[in-house]
Residue, then its C-alpha position, 0 to 999 in steps of 0.5 A: m500500500m502506498k505511504h506517500a506520493i513519490s515526487r520527481r524531486g525526491v527521486i532525483a535527490g535520491l539517485g544515490a545513497v544517503t551516507l552518514g559522514a562519507p569521507f573526502v580524504s586524500a591518499q597519503a600512499a597510492p592505494r590500488v583499487v580494481v573495479i570489475g564491471g562497467g555497468f551502473g554499479g562498477a562505473t559508479a564505483a570507479r568514478e566515486m573511488k577516484a573522486l574520494l581518493p584522487g591519488a589512488d590508482v583506480v582501474l575499471v575492468t570491462n570486456e565491452r567498450t560500449f555498455t548497453a543499459c537494460p532500463f528502458s530496453n523493453l521499449v526497444i523490444v516494442g519499437e518505441r526506442e532504438l538500441t543506440a539510445q541504450e549505449f554508453g562509452y567510458r571516455s568521460i570516466e577515463k577523463a576523470g582519471v580512471r584507467v579502463a582495462y578492456s578485457a574480461a576478468k578471468s581469475v582472482d587470487g584473493s590471498a595475493r590480491v591479484l586479478t588476472l584478465e583474459d588478455g594475460t594482464t595482472l592487476p594487483f589490488d589493495r581492495l577489489i570492488a566487484s559489480p559483475g552483474i548476472d549470467i544466465n543459468w543455462e542449466g536452470l531450465p531443461g531444454y533451454g541453452m545458448a542455442a535455444a536462446e536464438k529461437m526463444p530469446h531471453a533479452w535479459k542482457a540488453g543488446t542483440q537479444t533485445t533486437l532479436l525479440r523485437r524482430q520476431l514480434e514485428a514478423m509475427d502474423d496478427g493473431g499469433l500467440v506470444v508466450m513469456a516464461v518468468p522465473a522464480n526469485p531472485y533475478r535481475c529487475p524484479p518488476g522487469p518481466y511485468e513491464r515487458a508484458s505490459l509493453i508487449a500487450h500494448y504493442l499487440k493491442t495497437r499494432k496486432p489486435k488479434s494477437k495475445l500474450l500469455v505470461l507463465d509465471a513461477k510465482d504467485m506474487f510479484s513486485k507492484q502486483r496490484l498496480f500491474l493487475s489493475a492496469w492489465a484488467a483496464l487496458f489489456p483484457d483481451h491481450l494479456e493473460w497472466v498465469g501464476l504458480s498456483k494455477g500451473g504457470k511454472v514452466l518445467s521445460v521448453e522445446p525450442e524447435s517447436l517454441t513450446f513451453v511445458t507446464e504441470f498442466g499443459r503445453h503452450t506453443a507460441a508464435v513468439a517465445n520469450v524465456i526469462p531464465p533462472q540467473r546467477a552472479a556472473a562467472i567471475a564471482a564463482a572463479a573469485g570464490i565470492a559466490d556461495a551455493t546459491g550462485w549469488c554473493p553474500i556481503d557485509p551490509a555496511t561495507f559490501e565486503s564479501r563474507l567469503v573473501p576479505g578485501i573484495h567488495v560485491l555490489g549490484d545484481a551479483s550481491i545478496a543485498g537483502a531487501m534491496p532489489k537487483s536494479a540499476f538504481s540499487a547498483n548506483a546507490q550501493a556503489k556510492v556506499c561501497a566506494a565511501a566504505v573502501a576509501t575509509l578502510l584504506t585510510g584506516g577509518t571505520p565506515p559509518e552505517p549507511r542509508l540507501i535508497n532505491t526507486c523502481y519505475s515501470l512503464v505499463t504503456p509508453d506514457y503510463g508509469i508506476s513506481v515503488a521506492g524504499v530506504y534501507h539500512p543494515a539490520g540483523g546482518v542484512i540490508a533491511e528496509i526502514k519501516g514506513s520509509g517507502g511506498v508505491s504509486r497510488a492505486d487510484a491515480p488519474p491519467d495525468v499522474r501516470a503520465a507524469e511518472a512515465l516522464y519521471a522514469k525517463g528523467w531518472f534514466t537521463t540523469v543517472t546515465r549522465e552522472v555515471f557515463g558523462 
């Protein structure tokens, strides 16, 4: 239930974390900080580290010269945005004094504190910040693998998969069935599948009105559920059907050649198939020894230091961040807290207890937005939401409020990408 309305001013003010006494210190030595991952978490952490410790040698490791952002990529899928609007480079970060190593992280020696890259380069570090993102768990859904993704795209890493799904939707005959499989938690961007479902339903209603989307879900509850279900009933009663876990929505396996989804109670063959598969932290997390048996990375909630390997800090989608969702906003906020903690530790101090903010926007249509926000702090060994701190969009909001939230979402994306990538 909504506690209060979420204003644009509040959202922009909360782009990052609220830290208590975040340091601005001068390095007396020359600390070496290596950051893995060029997304919202890693790029923010590298930029913040250089600002906090100007004398430090800060190296950002990314295997891509261009970062392709996931937020707003669902608009690309339905033809409302081009993929180029999602692409960002690292020139501004390099101008800020961060060295950028364009190679994949291969292995980490936590004892010797050395990162080895795929190209053979070795990077010694005093502290390592890892924000490697997610990998698809190719063993998590029977029948689904890399080859299957070319027929049943996941589009959960923005890029070629995004445009593949777009082309499939465009090529589908009017009257075709689109089927989407949604996994159990945890995964990147909890409300993302439901935003995608909304925008695909909008696309079908406006461009292929004889078609329909069937959403097969491995759970009965999801982020912003009441808001989504209400919008779907009002806007897409003939174009979107959601089937939850208790109604047989969990997909047990897929058959890529026929684009078939197998559930406990039946089989569903699609004209266009979108599989959002199970996920885990990117492979370097396991190689570094910072991922546990769940496939994700346990952390100290105040400093984001790994609970498994000292001297390595983990943030963003790869981390087990308690009540904080796996979102770009969260990664950006966590990176600021983590960088401040690392700067304090490197200069002999004790990091203060942080406060972190997250706001997740979702689009139901290109001009209909909804959101959820929260404030978080360390409690009981995890990151917990501060009771009464957050809220969701009004259930009874009029169209002009929904339109305003869609604009706020776009404003957030413009602001955060400008802040991180310049």
